N, C-alpha and C positions, 0 to 999 in steps of 0.2 A: 504493500500500500504506500509506503514512503516513496518508493521509486515512482509510483503513479502520480502522487502529489507533486513530486519534483517536476515531472513532465508537464503536468497541467500548469503549474506555476511558471515554468520556463516558457511555455507557449503563450501564456497570458502576457508575460513580460515582453516577449517578442512582438505580439500583436500591438501592444501599447507603443513600442518603439517604432515599428514600421508604419504605424498610422500617421506619424509626423512625416514622415518622409513622403466556281465551284464550278467551280465552273458550274455544273448543274447540281451541285450539292446543296441541299436545303440546310439551313442553319439548325445546327444541333446546339416599397415597391411601390402604398406606394405613392401615390401622391403622399409621400411622407412629409409633405409640406404642412407645416403647422404642427408637427409632432410626428404623426404618421397619418396623413390624410388618405391615406389608405387605411400588397405581398407578396430543307437542308437542301439541284435536284434529287434525283431518285435514289436516295440512300438513306441511311437511318441515323437517327439520334440514338443515344445510349439507352439501353434498358438495364440500368445498373443492377448487378447481382453481386453481393459483397463476397468476392472470391477470396481464397486464401492468399496471403501475401507471399513474398518470395520464399520464406522458410517457415510457412505455416502461420495461422492467425494468432493474434495475441488475445488472451482472455482478460486482459486488464480492465478494470472498471474504475470509475472515479472514486477518490478517497472519501470516506464518510466525513461529513461536515463541510466539504467543498461544494461549490456551485456546480461542479462537474463540467464547466464550460470555460474554454480559454478566452471567451469573449468578455468574461467578467470584468477585466481591467480595460476594456476597449470601449470607445464611444460609438461604435457601430450600432445601428438599430437592429441588425440582423443576427440570428442565432448561429453560433458556431458549434458543430458537432464534436464533442471531445473524444469520441471513439471512431472517427472517420477512418477510412483506409489510409489516408495520408498521416493522420495522427499516430495510428498504430505502426505504420512503416517507420516513422521517425523514432518511435520508441525502440523498435527492434534494432534499427541501425545504431542507435546509441549503445544498446546492450552489446552489440557486436564490435564496438570500437570505431564505427564509421561516423565520427562526430561531425565532420564537415558535410557529409551527405545528409545526415539527420537535420542539420541546421538549414540546409537548402530546402528539404522537404517541408520544413515548418513554414516556409513561405506560403505553402498551400494549406497546411494543417491549421494555421492560425487564422484563416479567413473563413467567413460564412459561405458555404456552397449549398446548392439546392438539394433537396431530398426527392428522389425518384421512387415512389412506392411501386415496385414491380410485382408481377404475379397476380394470382386470383384474389388475394386479400390485401388491400392497401393499408388496412387499419394498423398493424403493428408498427410500421415505420412512422406513420403519422402520430400515433400515440406517443412514441418515444420523443418525437420533435415537440409535441405538445407539453410533455413533462419538462423538457429542457427549457422551452420558452417561458414556462410558468416560473421556473427558478430564477431565470435571468432577466425577465421582463424584456424579451426580444421578439422580433418578428421572424417566423419561419418562411423560407421560400420552398414551395412544393411544386412538383411537375406532374400533371395528369397526362399520362402517355399510354393509352390503351385503346385507341379508336379502332374499330374494325377495319381490316385491310391495311393495317399500318405499314408504312414504308414500302409498299408495292412489292412485297416479297423479298426484299434485299436484306442487308446486314441486320437491321433491327425489325425484321418481319415478325408478325405476331399480332397482338392486340386481341380484343374480345372477339369471340366467335360469332356473335350475333348482336343485334341492336338491344335485345332484352338483357343479354349478359352485360353489355356495356352500361345500360341504365342502372342495373343493380350495382355494378362496380363503382360507378360514379356516385351513386347514392351513399354507399359505404364510405367512399373517399370524403364526401362532404360531411357526413355525419360524424366522422372521426375527428374533424377539425374542431367541432364544437365552438367554443368562444375564443379559441386561440387567435392571436394576431398572425395572419398568414397572407402571403402573396402566392397565388396559384398561376403558374404558366400553363396555359391550356393547349394541349395536343400539338407539340412541335411537329412541323411538316404537313399537318393535315390540310390546311388551306393552300399552301403553295403546291402540294402534290395534286390538288384538284385543278390547279391553274395550268401546270406544265404538261398535263396529259398523262402523268404517271399513274394516277388513280383512275380506273375506268369510269367513263361518264355516267354509267348506270348507278354508280354509288354516290354521286355528288350530292344530290338533294337529301339523301339519307344522312350523309355526313353533316351537311349544314344544319339539318334538324337536330341531330344529336348534339352538336356544338352549342346551338342556341339553348337547348334544354339544359346542358351542363352549366352554362353561364347562369341561368336562372336558379338552378339548384345550389350552386356554390355561393351565390349572392344571398341566399337565405341565412348563411352563417354571418353573425353580426360584425365580425372583425376581419372578413376575408375580402381581398382585392383580387380581381381576375384580369389577366392579360392574355389575349388570344394570339397565338403565334402567327407571324406574318413573314417568315423567311428572312432573307437578307438581300442587299442590293446587287449582289453578283448572281443571284438565282433568278428571281423575277425582276428583270431590269427595269421594266415599266411599272411603277407602283399602281398605275391606273387599272391594271389587270386584276389587282387584288381587292379593289374597293367593293365591287358588287358581291363577291363571295364572302367577304367579311361582313357586309351588311346582312346578307342572307343567313349568316351564322350568329346573328345576335350581338354584333359588336356594340350596338347602341346601349345595351344593358351592361356591358363590361366596363372595367375601369380603363381599358386601353388595349394596346397590342404589344407584342414582344418581338424584338429583332435580333438577328445574329446568333440565335441559339445554336450552340455547338459549332459555330463557324469562326472565321478568322478575319473578317473585314474590319477595317480600322474604325476607331470611334468617329472620326470626322465623316467618313463615308456613310456610316450607319446613321449618324445624327441627321445629316442632310436628307437622306432617304426617308427617315422618320418624319421629318417636317413636311416633305412632299405628300406622304401618305396621310398624315394627320389632316392636311388641308382638304383632302378628298373625303374625309370622314368627320367633318364638322368640328375639327380641333381636338380629336381624341389624343390622349397622352400615350406615352410608350415607355418601355424599359429596354435596356440593351444588355446583352450577354458580352461581357468583356473578359471572360475567364482566360482565353488563350490568344487574344489578338494583339499582344504586345509587340510582335514583329510583323503584324499584318498577315495577309494571305501568302501562300507559297507563290513566288514569282513565276510567270510564264504559263502558257496554256498546257498544263501537264495533266495527265490522266489521274483521276482520283485525288485532286489537290485538296479536297476536303477531308480525306481519310488519313489520319495520323501523319500529317505532313511533317517533315523534319525541320529543325531550326526554328520552331515557333517558341513563343514566350508568354508568360503570364501577362495579363493586361491590367487595366485600372482596377484597384481594389473596390469591392462592393461598397457603395455609398448612395445615400439619398441626396447628398449635396452635389448637384450636377451643374448648377449655374444656368440651367435652361428650364424655363417654365413648362415646356411640354415633355421634357425628359424626366420622368419620375425617379429613376434609379439606374445605376450601373450594378449589375448582379453577376455572380458566377453561377450561371444556370447549368451549363455543362460542367461536370465535376473534373477539374484538371487532373490528369493522370489516368483517367478511365478511357479505354480504347474506343475508337470510332468503329472498329470492325476488324475483320481478319485481313488486313492489308499491311504492307511494310513490316511484316513480322509481328503484328499485333494480335492479341487474343480476341475473343468474341466481343461484340459491342457491349460496352458497359462494364467490362472486366477491368479491375485495377491492374495497371502496367507500370511497375516502379521505374523502369528505365526511361520510359517516356515522361513520366512525372518529373524525374530528376533533370531531364533535358529542359523541360519547360522552366523549372526553377532556376537552373544554371544560366539560361539565356536571358533571364529577366534582369534588367539593368538596375532596378531599385527595389 
């Protein structure tokens, strides 16, 4: 337990210090203004499964009496998972004498990343987040990613087997949030895949209806903000093509839309695109995934530039202080260090990949 407490304290201290400082790939809270006024093409975003780390998983848990979160000493409004794969990796590497690598991985472990409740029952992961946010008075970032015909049968293929299954899954998802302060990123890829032709046309209206229902159900939770995914500027280059599908999917009742999920486009490019799309949607707000865009996208027209591209870096740390009245937050929606899929030597989509995580952290300038 003492080692665990040391780790948590160390990460908290690091978080405090550092705070001062697709080509056709679809991108893989919140108006926290005023306190929290609010919480890819054809390939897949992650379906995180918490796989074993390099030398097996750690069973360490927070020390009694601690908040259990490295965000406790941080001014971030978002919840940091104290037992994330990155946090456990850092702990293992310290135990193995890899102190420098552990310190690098803490650049990920010390930051709030989204929770992707995968599988048939999303409740356990949401419950764990709810307990953590209650201790720390933070906002959880959650990703609902289970739409039928997900990812057009590619790396993150899957999703609910029918509309009824999806409705039940989404209802459990929403019910598990209860009164927790939460930002929900709704169905990465779903809208862009309906625009680029990857999802067959016969499923479009069904999809739009499910998304509209999901927004309404999630908004029944008193402290939940919902952002519907809208891809990235290198995928659907003309934002006008997204406007009608987003309207048909109930964007009017959402808090806004999400951009750059699991992708690498620069903050400037995404922000400009967001303003264009917002103007088509009556001034809707948006959030940006800055988790891995520190070096921007992979240069050149290369195959699978969206899938585990080399040389990328961590981006802007999660914050609601954006300096832009339409941009509610920069978030780490894609969990840095989890694979985009079985490309460039990576494991299955959503699996923790320590070597890639280490590269992201090492390439980060601040």
